[in-house]
C-alpha positions as CSV (number, residue, x, y, z in Angstrom):
1,M,63.8,-62.9,51.2
2,T,61.7,-61.1,48.7
3,Q,62.5,-58.4,47.1
4,P,61.6,-55.1,48.8
5,G,58.5,-53.8,47.9
6,R,57.6,-57.3,46.8
7,H,55.0,-59.4,48.9
8,F,52.8,-62.0,48.6
9,A,48.9,-61.0,48.4
10,N,46.7,-61.7,51.2
11,L,45.1,-64.7,49.9
12,R,41.5,-64.7,52.2
13,T,41.3,-60.9,50.9
14,L,42.0,-62.4,47.0
15,L,39.1,-65.3,47.7
16,V,36.5,-63.1,49.2
17,A,36.8,-60.9,46.9
18,H,36.8,-63.3,43.9
19,L,33.8,-65.0,45.7
20,S,31.5,-61.8,46.1
21,T,31.3,-61.8,42.6
22,L,29.3,-65.0,42.3
23,A,25.7,-64.3,41.1
24,G,23.1,-65.2,43.7
25,I,25.3,-64.9,47.0
26,G,24.7,-63.6,50.1
27,A,27.9,-62.8,51.3
28,A,31.0,-64.3,51.7
29,G,33.5,-63.5,54.2
30,T,36.2,-64.8,56.9
31,K,33.7,-64.3,59.8
32,L,30.4,-66.4,59.7
33,E,27.1,-63.9,58.6
34,L,23.8,-65.6,58.4
35,I,22.8,-63.8,55.3
36,F,22.6,-67.1,53.0
37,P,24.2,-68.3,50.7
38,F,27.2,-67.1,52.7
39,V,30.6,-68.6,52.1
40,L,33.0,-68.4,54.4
41,V,36.8,-68.5,54.1
42,T,39.4,-69.5,55.8
43,V,43.3,-70.2,54.7
44,I,44.7,-73.5,56.7
45,P,48.9,-72.8,57.7
46,S,50.2,-74.9,54.9
47,G,52.1,-74.8,51.8
48,G,55.0,-72.8,51.8
49,D,56.7,-70.3,48.9
50,D,59.8,-70.4,47.0
51,Y,60.1,-66.8,47.2
52,I,58.2,-66.7,43.7
53,W,55.6,-69.1,44.1
54,S,52.9,-69.3,47.4
55,R,51.0,-72.5,47.5
56,Q,48.5,-72.6,50.4
57,V,45.1,-74.8,51.2
58,V,41.8,-73.0,52.1
59,D,38.4,-73.8,53.5
60,V,36.0,-72.8,51.5
61,E,32.2,-73.1,53.2
62,V,29.1,-72.8,52.1
63,F,25.9,-72.1,54.4
64,H,22.8,-72.1,53.7
65,S,19.1,-72.7,55.5
66,D,18.0,-75.0,52.5
67,Y,19.8,-78.3,51.7
68,P,18.8,-78.6,48.4
69,A,19.6,-74.9,47.6
70,G,22.8,-74.8,49.2
71,A,23.9,-78.3,47.7
72,E,23.4,-76.6,44.2
73,F,25.3,-73.5,45.1
74,T,28.4,-75.3,46.0
75,R,28.6,-76.5,42.3
76,V,28.3,-72.8,41.7
77,V,31.3,-72.3,43.7
78,H,33.2,-74.7,43.3
79,D,33.1,-73.9,39.8
80,H,33.8,-70.2,40.3
81,M,37.1,-71.6,42.1
82,M,38.4,-73.6,39.5
83,R,37.4,-70.8,37.4
84,L,40.7,-68.8,39.1
85,R,43.1,-70.8,37.4
86,H,45.4,-68.8,35.1
87,S,43.7,-65.6,36.0
88,Y,43.8,-62.2,38.0
89,V,42.2,-61.1,41.1
90,G,43.4,-57.6,42.0
91,G,46.2,-57.4,39.8
92,V,47.4,-60.8,41.7
93,P,48.3,-64.0,39.3
94,V,46.5,-67.0,40.1
95,S,48.3,-70.3,38.2
96,Q,47.0,-73.0,39.9
97,V,44.0,-74.5,41.5
98,R,43.3,-77.6,43.1
99,T,40.8,-79.5,44.5
100,I,42.0,-81.3,47.9
101,N,38.4,-82.1,48.9
102,G,35.8,-81.4,47.1
103,F,32.4,-80.7,48.7
104,G,30.7,-82.4,51.6
105,D,28.0,-81.8,53.9
106,L,28.4,-81.0,57.7
107,D,25.3,-81.5,59.9
108,Y,24.7,-78.9,62.5
109,E,21.6,-80.8,63.7
110,D,19.7,-77.8,62.9
111,P,17.1,-78.0,60.1
112,T,17.8,-73.9,59.4
113,L,21.3,-74.1,59.1
114,H,23.3,-76.4,56.6
115,R,27.1,-76.4,56.1
116,F,29.2,-77.7,53.2
117,I,32.9,-77.9,52.9
118,A,35.5,-78.3,50.5
119,E,39.3,-77.8,50.2
120,Y,41.6,-76.2,47.9
121,E,45.0,-75.5,47.0
122,I,46.1,-72.4,45.8
123,E,49.0,-71.0,44.0
124,S,49.9,-67.7,43.5
125,A,52.9,-65.4,42.6
126,V,54.7,-62.5,44.4
127,N,53.3,-59.4,43.6
128,S,53.2,-56.1,44.9
129,A,49.4,-55.4,44.8
130,P,47.4,-54.7,48.1
131,L,45.7,-57.7,48.0
């Protein structure tokens, strides 16, 4: 059990805060909004912790109305995700970010909506920060 008053940060909240700082982003969140480009963050049941470090897998999805622009924006998102390594977001230390699956596109059979998805493993430390 972690020490009283200490807990792991909410990874979804941490990633939405981090990705919302991207230049040119329409929005980031945990529920799809058609504001392009939109980045959807989903934490997958995974990983675990050793009371000091938590490891979790997340899906990061980019939605865009234009395929070439969306594909290009995934490069910006990937770079931003990798810059999380050895940084702090809202006072929460992030020690490692690993790419599990790089961005690929999923066909919605809708020429006005394009979806790209990647998976990352995020390692963060226990912290009493509210994130």
